[in-house]
C-alpha positions in Angstrom: -41.8 28.3 -0.6 -38.8 30.9 -0.8 -35.7 29.7 -2.6 -32.5 29.2 -0.4 -30.2 32.0 -0.6 -27.0 30.3 -1.4 -24.4 30.7 1.8 -21.3 31.3 -0.8 -20.8 32.4 -4.6 -18.9 29.6 -6.5 -15.5 29.5 -6.9 -12.8 28.2 -9.2 -10.4 27.3 -6.5 -11.4 23.9 -6.3 -10.3 23.6 -10.2 -7.2 25.7 -9.7 -6.4 23.9 -6.8 -6.7 20.4 -8.3 -4.9 21.3 -11.6 -1.9 22.7 -9.3 -2.0 19.7 -6.9 1.3 17.9 -8.4 2.9 20.6 -6.5 2.0 19.2 -3.3 3.7 15.8 -4.4 6.5 17.6 -5.3 7.2 19.8 -2.1 6.5 16.7 0.2 9.4 15.0 -2.1 11.6 17.6 -1.9 11.2 17.3 2.1 11.6 13.8 2.3 14.3 14.0 -0.2 16.3 16.7 2.0 15.5 15.3 5.0 14.1 18.6 6.3 11.9 16.8 8.5 14.3 14.9 10.2 16.8 18.3 10.4 14.3 20.3 11.8 13.7 17.2 15.0 17.2 17.2 15.3 16.7 20.9 16.1 17.4 22.7 12.8 14.3 24.9 12.7 15.3 28.2 11.1 15.7 28.4 7.9 19.6 29.3 8.0 20.4 25.9 10.4 17.7 24.0 7.9 20.1 25.5 5.1 23.4 24.6 7.0 22.1 21.4 7.4 20.7 20.2 4.5 23.4 21.8 2.2 20.4 23.5 0.5 20.1 27.6 -0.5 18.4 29.7 2.5 16.3 31.1 -0.3 15.0 27.5 -1.2 14.8 26.0 1.9 12.5 28.8 3.1 10.1 28.9 0.3 9.7 24.8 0.0 9.5 24.9 4.4 6.8 27.7 4.4 4.8 25.9 1.7 4.9 22.7 3.8 4.0 24.7 6.3 0.7 26.3 4.7 -0.1 22.6 4.1 0.0 21.6 7.5 3.3 19.4 7.2 5.3 21.8 9.5 3.8 24.9 11.7 6.0 28.2 12.0 6.0 30.2 14.7 8.2 33.9 15.3 10.5 32.2 12.2 10.9 28.7 13.7 9.6 25.6 12.4 8.2 22.6 13.9 6.9 19.3 12.8 3.3 18.3 13.0 1.9 15.4 14.7 2.0 13.4 11.5 5.2 14.7 10.1 7.0 13.9 13.5 5.4 10.1 13.2 6.0 9.5 9.7 8.7 11.7 8.1 10.9 11.8 10.7 14.2 9.4 10.3 14.3 8.6 13.8 10.7 7.5 13.9 10.3 3.7 14.1 7.3 4.6 12.1 8.9 6.4 9.5 7.5 6.1 5.9 9.4 8.8 3.7 10.3 5.8 1.7 7.1 5.7 0.0 7.7 8.6 -1.9 10.4 6.6 -3.9 7.4 4.4 -5.4 4.5 6.5 -5.2 6.0 9.6 -6.2 8.3 7.9 -9.1 8.3 8.5 -12.7 6.0 5.2 -13.4 2.9 6.1 -12.4 3.4 9.8 -13.3 3.6 8.9 -17.0 0.4 6.7 -16.4 -1.3 9.3 -15.3 -0.1 11.7 -17.6 -2.0 9.5 -20.3 -5.1 9.2 -18.2 -7.5 10.6 -21.0 -6.4 7.9 -23.5 -6.9 5.3 -21.0 -10.5 6.4 -20.4 -10.7 5.8 -24.0 -9.2 2.7 -23.7 -10.8 1.6 -20.6 -7.3 0.3 -19.1 -4.2 1.3 -19.1 -2.5 2.9 -22.3 1.1 3.5 -21.3 2.2 0.8 -18.2 2.7 -3.3 -18.4 -0.8 -3.4 -17.8 -1.2 -7.8 -17.6 0.6 -8.0 -13.7 0.9 -11.7 -13.9 4.0 -11.2 -16.4 7.1 -9.9 -14.0 8.0 -6.4 -13.7 11.1 -7.1 -11.9 12.1 -3.3 -11.8 8.3 -2.2 -10.4 7.7 -5.1 -7.7 11.4 -4.8 -6.5 11.1 -0.8 -5.7 7.5 -1.7 -4.4 9.3 -4.1 -1.7 12.0 -2.1 -1.0 9.7 0.6 -0.3 6.4 0.1 0.9 7.2 -1.9 3.8 6.5 0.8 6.5 2.9 0.7 5.4 2.1 -2.5 6.1 2.6 -2.2 10.3 -0.8 -1.6 11.8 -2.3 -4.3 8.6 0.4 -6.9 9.1 -0.2 -7.4 12.9 -4.3 -7.2 12.4 -4.0 -10.0 9.7 -1.2 -11.7 12.6 -3.9 -11.7 14.9 -6.3 -13.4 12.5 -4.3 -16.0 11.8 -3.8 -16.8 15.5 -0.7 -15.9 16.1 -0.7 -15.3 19.5 -1.9 -18.3 20.2 1.5 -20.1 19.3 0.0 -23.1 17.2 1.7 -25.0 14.6 0.9 -23.7 11.5 1.7 -23.0 7.9 1.3 -20.0 6.0 1.0 -19.3 2.1 2.2 -15.5 1.4 1.0 -15.0 -2.5 2.7 -11.9 -4.3 4.5 -11.7 -0.8 6.5 -8.9 -2.0 8.6 -7.1 1.2 7.6 -10.4 3.2 6.5 -8.6 6.6 3.0 -10.1 6.7 4.2 -13.5 6.6 7.7 -12.6 8.6 5.1 -10.8 10.9 2.9 -14.0 12.0 6.5 -15.6 12.1 7.8 -13.0 14.8 4.5 -13.7 16.7 4.2 -17.3 16.3 7.3 -19.1 16.5 5.8 -22.4 15.2 4.6 -20.6 12.3 6.3 -21.5 8.9 5.9 -18.9 6.2 6.3 -20.1 2.9 6.7 -16.9 0.5 5.8 -16.8 -3.1 6.7 -14.3 -6.0 8.8 -13.4 -8.9 12.4 -14.6 -7.8 14.0 -11.0 -7.8 11.5 -9.9 -5.3 12.0 -12.5 -3.3 15.3 -11.7 -2.7 14.2 -8.5 -0.8 11.7 -10.7 1.2 14.7 -12.7 2.5 16.5 -9.7 3.6 13.8 -8.6 6.1 13.3 -12.3 7.3 16.7 -12.3 8.2 16.6 -9.2 9.7 13.6 -10.4 11.8 15.4 -13.6 12.8 12.9 -15.6 11.3 14.7 -16.8 8.2 15.1 -20.7 9.4 11.6 -20.8 9.2 10.7 -18.9 5.9 10.6 -20.9 2.5 10.2 -19.3 -1.1 8.5 -20.4 -3.8 9.5 -18.4 -6.8 7.2 -17.7 -9.8 3.7 -16.6 -11.2 1.4 -16.9 -8.7 -0.6 -18.6 -11.1 1.5 -20.7 -12.4 4.1 -21.8 -9.8 3.8 -24.7 -7.5 2.3 -23.5 -4.4 2.2 -26.5 -2.2 -0.4 -27.3 -0.3 -1.5 -28.3 3.3 -1.8 -24.5 3.9 -3.6 -23.4 7.6 -3.8 -19.8 6.2 -3.2 -18.1 2.8 -2.5 -14.0 2.4 -3.4 -12.3 -0.5 -2.6 -9.2 0.4 -3.4 -6.2 -2.3 -3.6 -8.5 -5.8 -6.6 -8.9 -6.7 -6.9 -4.8 -7.7 -4.9 -5.9 -10.2 -7.0 -8.5 -12.3 -10.4 -8.5 -14.4 -12.8 -10.7 -12.5 -12.2 -14.3 -14.1 -8.4 -13.7 -13.2 -9.3 -13.4 -9.8 -11.3 -16.2 -9.8 -8.8 -18.5 -11.7 -6.5 -17.1 -8.4 -8.5 -18.3 -5.4 -9.2 -21.5 -7.1 -5.6 -22.3 -6.9 -5.9 -20.8 -3.2 -8.6 -22.9 -2.0 -6.6 -26.4 -3.5 -3.6 -25.2 -1.4 -5.7 -24.7 1.7 -6.3 -27.8 4.0 -9.9 -28.9 4.8 -11.0 -25.7 7.3 -8.1 -23.4 6.1 -8.6 -19.6 5.9 -7.7 -17.0 3.0 -6.9 -13.6 4.3 -7.6 -11.3 1.8 -6.5 -7.2 2.6 -8.0 -5.2 -0.2 -9.2 -1.3 -0.6 -13.3 -1.9 -0.7 -15.5 0.5 -1.8 -19.1 0.9 -1.0 -21.5 -0.2 -3.8 -22.2 3.6 -4.7 -18.3 3.3 -6.0 -17.6 6.6 -4.2 -17.5 5.5 -0.5 -15.0 5.7 1.4 -13.2 8.2 -0.7 -10.0 6.3 -0.7 -10.4 3.0 -0.9 -13.2 4.1 -3.8 -10.4 6.7 -5.8 -8.3 3.6 -6.0 -10.4 2.7 -8.9 -8.5 5.2 -11.0 -5.3 4.3 -9.8 -6.2 0.8 -11.2 -7.5 2.3 -14.2 -4.4 3.9 -15.5 -2.2 1.0 -14.1 -3.2 -2.2 -15.5 -5.3 -3.5 -18.1 -8.5 -4.7 -16.5 -7.9 -4.4 -12.5 -10.6 -2.5 -9.8 -11.5 -1.6 -6.4 -14.1 -4.6 -5.5 -16.8 -4.5 -3.7 -17.4 -6.7 -0.9 -20.5 -8.3 -2.8 -18.3 -8.8 -5.6 -15.8 -10.2 -3.6 -18.4 -12.9 -1.8 -19.6 -13.6 -5.2 -15.9 -14.0 -6.8 -14.5 -16.5 -3.7 -18.4 -18.2 -3.2 -17.3 -19.1 -7.4 -14.2 -20.6 -6.4 -15.4 -23.1 -3.9 -15.2 -20.9 -0.3 -18.0 -21.6 1.6 -18.2 -18.0 3.8 -16.5 -14.4 4.0 -16.5 -11.9 6.3 -15.5 -8.5 6.4 -13.0 -6.5 9.2 -12.4 -2.9 9.3 -8.7 -2.7 10.6 -8.9 1.0 12.5 -7.3 3.6 11.3 -6.6 1.9 7.8 -8.5 2.8 4.8 -8.5 -1.1 3.7 -10.5 -3.8 4.8 -9.3 -7.7 5.5 -11.9 -10.5 4.0 -11.5 -14.0 6.0 -12.6 -16.7 3.9 -12.8 -20.3 4.8 -12.5 -23.5 2.7 
């Protein structure tokens, strides 16, 4: 059999682009901070108009916008810029789906500092820079998270509300563990006027959830339990317990410890609803979920992106009789529904 002839020669382009990938983060963050996307949406679509609108140098605006065009956040035709579909939806402040606030958390100094030390974290098998034990408070980090990351919850919060049968309007008690901004419980409360939510998190973080509950008009049906999810009195008799993006911070024994507390807080027949990045057992697909393990290596002592069989085993060990996996449309995350 003849040896196949390669269709193209190996190129260092992937190596070059990956080593320079931090520039894409910086450029997008600069575009958000200068409000370039909103300015273009408002009609400032040339270099001169954008410079005037943003107060930035015309040369700087030209080079930044051309770079954002190269990476398909903008389009350019005859010297005029326009927004890509994604930028119009997620980066224009006038859009109800605006997500520019995510940059204040995802592109902040702390995760960059952690990843600068990734080699040492690989050697150690856990973070070498951050406070890696997330059973302990880290108010500055999690208050920033609560104030910036809520826009990312819209789709998943609605999906979870459907699993919690919110639209049926039945009286129910919901515990939202590591509530953060509180939007998962708040979404249920908005859809079900007979739902009563208890949000559990560190006290400074719950202050953000209180603001959001008031803004949503459901403050009278949201209660708060400050403290550690591993130590505070969580209450009992809940129909649903929400566990959104919490298990990936911990090792397996710690996850099981938390889930045993959840099992005790639920009424008979109650359900735990978990939102997580859940990779396949090969550890490399789907890409976004699988890659989340690296973030946990850099930021935590022992966290990970666990597979569905791993979650099934952990939750069974905590006393749950059945766990099913549910895919969220247009999301890299999965929801796990566990029955007591």
